[in-house]
C-alpha positions, 0 to 999 in steps of 0.5 A: 583080073591080072593075066597069067602069061608064059614067054620065051619058053623053047621046045624042040621039034619033037616037043621037049622043053629040056633035055635028059640029064639035068645037073649043075654042069648042064642046066638044060641036060643034053640039049645044052644051049641049043634050046635057048640059042635063038634068044641069047643074041637078042637085045633083051637077053643082052640087056639082062647080061646073058651074053652068048657067042652067037652073032646078031639076032633077027628082028622077029626074035627080038620082038618076041623076046622083049615081051617077057617082062612088060606088065609082070609083077611076079614070076612062078617057077619050078624047083628045077629052074631055080636049083640043080638038085631035087629033094631037101636042101643040103643048105641055104647057100644056093641062091639061084643061077643068076648071081646077086642081082637076078634079072627078074626085079620082082618077087618070084615064087619057087614051087618046092616040096621043101620050103625055106625062108624067103631069099632077098637079093639085089634089084628087087628080086625076092624068092619065096619058096612054096609047097602048093598046087598051081591054083594056090600058088597062083593065089599067092603070086597074085597077092605079091603081084598087085594089079600086074600080071603073073608070069609062069617061067618054067620049067617044063613040068610047071608050065604043063601043070598050069596048062592042065589046071587051065590057069594060063591066059597067054602063052608064047612058045618058041619051037626051035629047029632041033630034035632032042629025042629024049628029055621032058616033053611039054605037050604030054597030057594037054590034048585038045589045047587048041580048043581052049586057045587061039593059036598064031604062028610067026616064022623067024629067019632064024628057023624058030616058029613063034607060037602064041596061044591066046585063051578063047573068051 
């Protein structure tokens, strides 16, 4: 069976995957770009058109960043990763943060309590809006992915819910050397995770600790 994977998800030293006060002008809340700053200068993000003002990246960061799309047939993401506002859609004009040619190039399942018709954009990306529990969303994603793997793209709540449902096989978390103090924590409610996963740590000269969680068989 295909694997369920998480890649390049960043958390602060105090465990926050997003800052407080998410909104249109601040997709990561008060964290700004500090959580994703390690990834912006990598070759992978540059190839995706996500350029930043940072200078060069380390080889280790490049290696981890590049694994995000290999063998992936579909992504599942939460509503907050797709759009800045919760609740009913004011209209269907919002098409995500990524423009007409998003970097996914696969189907994407967006979890929302307010489904809407599929949104087909350039490059092979079609957003499907689904109101479903993690297991049901995964079943639909596997239908769309064929024999390829499923990526859980975030945000924090979505990854945590899939961990709580014991549906993730492989997970890469980048621990960024910042303290946020407030926001949404990834690790709440997933005590004992180390009993289900083998955990390896690789430290980058950028200060990021790359944690790889592999399900114990």
